[in-house]
SETI-54952 format. One line per 5 residues: number of its first residue (from 1); their letters; for each residue x, y negated, z negated of C-alpha. Coordinates in steps of 0.5 Angstrom, whole numbers. Layout:
NUM> A> X,Y,Z ~ ...
//
This chain:
1> MLAYL> 180,19,-14 ~ 183,22,-20 ~ 177,24,-24 ~ 174,28,-16 ~ 181,32,-16
6> YQVFG> 180,33,-23 ~ 174,36,-22 ~ 177,40,-15 ~ 182,43,-20 ~ 178,45,-26
11> TLRHR> 176,43,-33 ~ 181,40,-38 ~ 181,44,-44 ~ 181,36,-48 ~ 177,32,-48
16> GPRNM> 179,25,-43 ~ 176,21,-37 ~ 172,25,-33 ~ 172,19,-28 ~ 178,15,-26
21> LRPVI> 172,9,-25 ~ 169,10,-33 ~ 175,6,-37 ~ 174,0,-32 ~ 166,1,-33
26> VVLML> 166,2,-40 ~ 171,-4,-41 ~ 165,-8,-36 ~ 159,-6,-40 ~ 163,-6,-47
31> VSFTC> 167,-14,-47 ~ 153,-9,-41 ~ 130,-14,-32 ~ 129,-20,-29 ~ 131,-21,-23
36> GENPA> 133,-28,-21 ~ 135,-30,-30 ~ 140,-33,-31 ~ 146,-29,-35 ~ 148,-31,-42
41> IKVTL> 154,-28,-41 ~ 158,-26,-35 ~ 165,-21,-34 ~ 169,-21,-28 ~ 175,-15,-27
46> TNKGL> 179,-17,-22 ~ 183,-12,-17 ~ 189,-13,-22 ~ 185,-10,-28 ~ 183,-5,-23
51> QYGKH> 189,-3,-20 ~ 192,-2,-27 ~ 185,2,-29 ~ 188,6,-23 ~ 195,6,-25
56> VGAGW> 193,8,-33 ~ 188,14,-30 ~ 194,17,-25 ~ 199,17,-30 ~ 193,20,-36
61> LQDKL> 192,26,-30 ~ 199,27,-29 ~ 200,30,-37 ~ 194,33,-36 ~ 195,37,-30
66> DLVTL> 199,43,-34 ~ 192,44,-38 ~ 188,45,-31 ~ 185,52,-30 ~ 182,53,-22
71> PDISG> 177,57,-22 ~ 176,64,-19 ~ 178,65,-11 ~ 174,72,-9 ~ 171,75,-3
76> TILHF> 172,82,2 ~ 178,84,7 ~ 175,89,13 ~ 168,89,9 ~ 170,94,3
81> IHYTL> 177,91,0 ~ 175,86,-6 ~ 180,81,-8 ~ 179,77,-14 ~ 185,71,-15
86> SGVHI> 184,69,-22 ~ 188,65,-28 ~ 191,60,-23 ~ 195,54,-26 ~ 199,49,-24
91> TKCDF> 207,50,-24 ~ 208,44,-20 ~ 205,37,-16 ~ 206,33,-12 ~ 202,27,-14
96> PEPSV> 203,20,-10 ~ 199,14,-14 ~ 191,14,-10 ~ 188,7,-7 ~ 182,4,-10
101> EFYQD> 179,-3,-8 ~ 173,-6,-9 ~ 168,-5,-3 ~ 164,-11,-1 ~ 160,-7,5
106> ITGFN> 156,-3,0 ~ 157,-6,-7 ~ 162,-2,-9 ~ 169,2,-10 ~ 173,5,-4
111> TSSSG> 177,10,-7 ~ 183,15,-3 ~ 188,19,-5 ~ 193,21,2 ~ 199,28,1
116> LSVAV> 198,31,-5 ~ 201,37,-6 ~ 201,43,-11 ~ 204,49,-13 ~ 200,54,-17
121> TGRWT> 201,61,-20 ~ 196,66,-22 ~ 194,74,-22 ~ 191,78,-17 ~ 187,84,-17
126> THAGL> 183,89,-12 ~ 179,95,-12 ~ 177,100,-6 ~ 172,105,-9 ~ 176,108,-14
131> IHEGG> 183,105,-12 ~ 185,98,-17 ~ 191,95,-16 ~ 194,88,-18 ~ 199,84,-18
136> SFDMA> 202,76,-19 ~ 201,71,-13 ~ 205,64,-12 ~ 201,59,-8 ~ 202,51,-4
141> IFNMD> 197,47,-2 ~ 199,42,3 ~ 197,34,4 ~ 191,34,1 ~ 187,27,3
146> VTSVV> 180,25,-1 ~ 176,19,1 ~ 170,17,-3 ~ 166,10,-4 ~ 163,9,-11
151> KLGKD> 156,5,-11 ~ 155,1,-16 ~ 148,-1,-18 ~ 143,-3,-24 ~ 137,1,-27
156> ADGHL> 131,-2,-30 ~ 133,-2,-36 ~ 139,-6,-35 ~ 144,0,-35 ~ 150,0,-29
161> SVTSA> 149,5,-25 ~ 154,9,-21 ~ 152,14,-15 ~ 156,18,-9 ~ 156,13,-2
166> HCEAH> 160,17,2 ~ 166,23,1 ~ 171,26,6 ~ 177,31,4 ~ 181,35,8
171> VGDVD> 187,40,7 ~ 193,40,11 ~ 195,47,10 ~ 197,53,5 ~ 201,59,3
176> VRFQG> 200,64,-1 ~ 206,70,-3 ~ 204,76,-6 ~ 208,80,-11 ~ 207,87,-15
181> GASWM> 202,93,-14 ~ 200,94,-7 ~ 201,88,-5 ~ 204,89,2 ~ 197,91,4
186> FKPFV> 195,83,4 ~ 201,81,9 ~ 196,83,15 ~ 191,79,13 ~ 195,72,11
191> EYLKG> 193,68,15 ~ 186,70,14 ~ 186,70,6 ~ 190,62,8 ~ 185,60,13
196> RIKDE> 179,62,8 ~ 182,59,1 ~ 183,52,5 ~ 175,52,7 ~ 174,54,0
201> IEASI> 178,48,-3 ~ 175,43,2 ~ 168,46,1 ~ 169,44,-6 ~ 172,37,-6
206> CPGVE> 166,34,-5 ~ 162,37,-9 ~ 166,37,-14 ~ 166,28,-13 ~ 159,29,-13
211> KSIVN> 159,32,-20 ~ 163,27,-23 ~ 160,21,-22 ~ 153,25,-24 ~ 157,26,-30
216> LEYHL> 159,19,-30 ~ 151,16,-28 ~ 149,21,-34 ~ 154,18,-40 ~ 153,10,-37
221> QAMKV> 145,12,-37 ~ 146,14,-44 ~ 150,7,-47 ~ 146,2,-50 ~ 144,-4,-48
226> SFDVG> 143,-7,-54 ~ 146,-7,-61 ~ 143,-8,-68 ~ 146,-14,-72 ~ 145,-12,-79
231> ENFTF> 138,-9,-81 ~ 133,-15,-78 ~ 136,-17,-71 ~ 138,-14,-65 ~ 144,-17,-59
236> DLPLT> 141,-15,-52 ~ 146,-15,-47 ~ 142,-11,-41 ~ 144,-13,-34 ~ 140,-19,-32
241> GMPVI> 141,-18,-24 ~ 145,-13,-19 ~ 153,-13,-19 ~ 156,-18,-15 ~ 163,-15,-11
246> DASSL> 168,-19,-6 ~ 174,-17,-4 ~ 178,-19,-11 ~ 173,-18,-16 ~ 167,-15,-19
251> NLGLK> 161,-19,-23 ~ 157,-18,-28 ~ 151,-22,-31 ~ 148,-20,-38 ~ 143,-23,-42
256> GELYN> 146,-24,-49 ~ 141,-25,-53 ~ 139,-24,-60 ~ 132,-22,-62 ~ 129,-21,-69
261> IKGHT> 127,-14,-68 ~ 120,-14,-73 ~ 118,-20,-68 ~ 121,-21,-60 ~ 120,-28,-59
266> EPPFE> 122,-32,-54 ~ 127,-39,-55 ~ 124,-45,-53 ~ 130,-45,-47 ~ 133,-42,-43
271> AQPFT> 140,-40,-41 ~ 143,-44,-35 ~ 147,-42,-29 ~ 154,-44,-29 ~ 160,-41,-26
276> LPEQP> 166,-38,-28 ~ 173,-40,-25 ~ 177,-35,-22 ~ 183,-32,-25 ~ 186,-27,-21
281> GYMLS> 192,-28,-25 ~ 189,-24,-31 ~ 185,-17,-31 ~ 179,-18,-34 ~ 175,-26,-35
286> VGLSE> 169,-26,-40 ~ 164,-33,-39 ~ 160,-34,-46 ~ 154,-39,-45 ~ 152,-44,-50
291> FTLNS> 145,-40,-50 ~ 148,-34,-53 ~ 149,-38,-60 ~ 143,-42,-59 ~ 139,-36,-58
296> ASYVL> 142,-34,-65 ~ 141,-40,-68 ~ 134,-40,-66 ~ 132,-33,-68 ~ 135,-35,-76
301> YKAGL> 132,-42,-76 ~ 124,-37,-74 ~ 126,-32,-79 ~ 127,-37,-85 ~ 134,-35,-86
306> LQTVI> 137,-43,-85 ~ 136,-45,-92 ~ 139,-45,-99 ~ 139,-47,-106 ~ 145,-51,-109
311> TDSMI> 146,-50,-116 ~ 153,-54,-121 ~ 155,-47,-122 ~ 157,-47,-114 ~ 160,-53,-113
316> PPYLP> 168,-53,-111 ~ 172,-54,-116 ~ 176,-59,-111 ~ 171,-64,-110 ~ 170,-70,-116
321> MHLNT> 162,-68,-117 ~ 157,-65,-121 ~ 150,-63,-120 ~ 146,-66,-126 ~ 143,-72,-127
326> SWMGP> 148,-76,-130 ~ 153,-75,-125 ~ 147,-78,-120 ~ 146,-84,-124 ~ 151,-88,-119
331> FIPQL> 146,-87,-114 ~ 140,-88,-118 ~ 140,-92,-123 ~ 133,-89,-126 ~ 135,-82,-126
336> PKMFP> 138,-81,-132 ~ 133,-85,-136 ~ 127,-81,-134 ~ 131,-75,-134 ~ 137,-75,-138
341> GLLMS> 142,-69,-139 ~ 139,-64,-134 ~ 143,-61,-129 ~ 139,-61,-123 ~ 138,-55,-116
346> LQVYA> 138,-58,-108 ~ 133,-54,-104 ~ 137,-55,-97 ~ 134,-53,-92 ~ 134,-54,-83
351> RKVPM> 128,-57,-81 ~ 130,-56,-74 ~ 134,-51,-70 ~ 141,-53,-70 ~ 144,-53,-63
356> FSFQP> 150,-52,-60 ~ 153,-56,-54 ~ 159,-53,-51 ~ 163,-59,-47 ~ 170,-59,-44
361> GVVKL> 175,-58,-50 ~ 170,-58,-55 ~ 164,-55,-58 ~ 158,-60,-61 ~ 153,-58,-67
366> GLEGT> 147,-62,-68 ~ 144,-61,-76 ~ 137,-64,-77 ~ 136,-62,-85 ~ 132,-63,-91
371> VKAFA> 134,-63,-99 ~ 129,-63,-104 ~ 132,-65,-111 ~ 130,-61,-118 ~ 131,-63,-125
376> IQPNG> 132,-56,-129 ~ 129,-57,-135 ~ 131,-54,-142 ~ 125,-48,-141 ~ 128,-47,-134
381> TETPL> 123,-51,-130 ~ 124,-55,-124 ~ 121,-62,-123 ~ 121,-66,-116 ~ 126,-72,-116
386> FKLNV> 125,-74,-109 ~ 126,-71,-102 ~ 132,-72,-96 ~ 133,-72,-89 ~ 140,-71,-88
391> DSTHS> 142,-70,-80 ~ 150,-70,-78 ~ 153,-68,-72 ~ 159,-65,-72 ~ 165,-62,-67
396> GKVWI> 169,-56,-67 ~ 175,-54,-62 ~ 178,-46,-61 ~ 183,-43,-58 ~ 188,-37,-58
401> AGGQL> 195,-38,-61 ~ 199,-32,-63 ~ 194,-27,-61 ~ 189,-30,-66 ~ 183,-34,-65
406> KGSVT> 184,-41,-68 ~ 179,-47,-70 ~ 178,-53,-73 ~ 171,-56,-75 ~ 170,-65,-77
411> LDNLT> 165,-68,-78 ~ 163,-74,-73 ~ 156,-78,-76 ~ 152,-76,-82 ~ 146,-80,-85
416> VALVS> 141,-79,-90 ~ 134,-83,-91 ~ 129,-82,-97 ~ 123,-79,-94 ~ 119,-79,-101
421> SEVGT> 120,-80,-109 ~ 118,-78,-116 ~ 123,-83,-119 ~ 121,-89,-115 ~ 124,-91,-110
426> FQTDT> 133,-92,-109 ~ 138,-94,-103 ~ 141,-89,-101 ~ 147,-92,-97 ~ 152,-90,-103
431> LEHSM> 150,-83,-103 ~ 151,-82,-96 ~ 157,-85,-97 ~ 160,-80,-102 ~ 157,-74,-98
436> KAGMV> 161,-76,-92 ~ 167,-76,-97 ~ 165,-69,-100 ~ 165,-66,-93 ~ 171,-69,-91
441> LVFAK> 174,-65,-97 ~ 170,-59,-95 ~ 173,-59,-88 ~ 180,-60,-89 ~ 180,-54,-93
446> LNVEL> 176,-50,-88 ~ 180,-52,-83 ~ 186,-49,-87 ~ 183,-43,-87 ~ 180,-44,-79
451> GKGVG> 187,-45,-78 ~ 191,-39,-80 ~ 186,-36,-74 ~ 183,-28,-74 ~ 186,-23,-69
456> LPGTK> 183,-21,-62 ~ 177,-16,-62 ~ 180,-9,-59 ~ 178,-2,-59 ~ 181,4,-61
461> HAQLV> 184,5,-55 ~ 185,-2,-52 ~ 187,-9,-54 ~ 187,-16,-51 ~ 194,-19,-50
466> NTVLG> 196,-26,-45 ~ 189,-28,-47 ~ 187,-36,-46 ~ 180,-39,-48 ~ 178,-46,-45
471> MEEGF> 172,-50,-47 ~ 167,-52,-41 ~ 161,-55,-39 ~ 156,-51,-42 ~ 160,-45,-44
476> IAIAS> 166,-42,-46 ~ 171,-38,-41 ~ 177,-33,-43 ~ 181,-29,-39 ~ 185,-23,-41
481> DAVLL> 189,-17,-40 ~ 189,-11,-43 ~ 193,-5,-45 ~ 191,2,-47 ~ 194,4,-53
//
């Protein structure tokens, strides 16, 4: 409603929100194909968030009213006296806070403002043939009431869409007084002018409402529904279905899938349905399905990026080991005899797609990898030694404390199996035990850093506060309030 009145009053000289619903919708699109596709990300705006957006919008518009320029009003009296009211600006405004509520009948918002009164001042000019006069005027507009219903939808590309479903406007009364020049000649026609001005204001309100909504729709269509991640990947966030509104919330479902720009291949698994818990005490709730992480894992695996080569120089100094044939002697006795004093390299790669599993209170990750070992000859050539399958399962926890996102990781299990060997057979039990001990040390260091946390995401104009996070079956649920900066 605030933006609708803004359209009636003219155009602001400074950039700002053109519709009070825009901050709400942008948040929903920023934390937004086929009908029936399960979303991997769900976003819920509660009534608390809607009312906060309305309150902030009302305060913003109240602060900007002195920058508003109203359109000129022109007409004729007695068919030969031409008048123009120009340079009109607001001097005082009685601006009751409007009401905004979710509207289930058409899936949208019902906004209304009652009792708005405005005092304005400006210049008047007249001309009748060769006679020109001018002066100033003061005008008061009393008890403006505006009601508008905005319908939400989805276009073919997954953008959120808005349309005007209903608009109604009424102006209670107008009082105008003229000063200077031949203002006396207006006095017989004041009642006529009041009726004319009142009719023009009433007639301009709903077109202004619709213009504001059309402008918002234009900006929504220009918003991205996919975002590049590096040079090779894109994160797809279109709406998967129509917005859903009930008496206390707006709910959006987003695709939430990572693709390779060079080749769009669907993963061999689908997003599973989940129900985001109701959190009416918070402004905003977001649910992130395990599908989103697993789609990223699948894309990285298919792109051949889940592999690396490890050399001795890469071993952290806090680990009591070296990557050479001598150090490997206790695990493979024949190795230092066959290749004495040589450095080694390990080619490590995932042989299957790593899969995340969200469970109540914990994240599980299964890794099935292969390690190929090589001896590095003095001339730099590499001689293959053996190949191992190394499978591990891990548990992780994520939480929010002190406005920081924190976490921890533990090793649940690790197994090592010999696949092939160019140096003869050997037992892997001792090597497996040593690898477990090394990973425990690595995770201890990692958990120190994860425990420090990172700041919650925000924007230039907004920050999340009072944020809580919960691990559920198949998804992470985040509920938060927000403050505009």
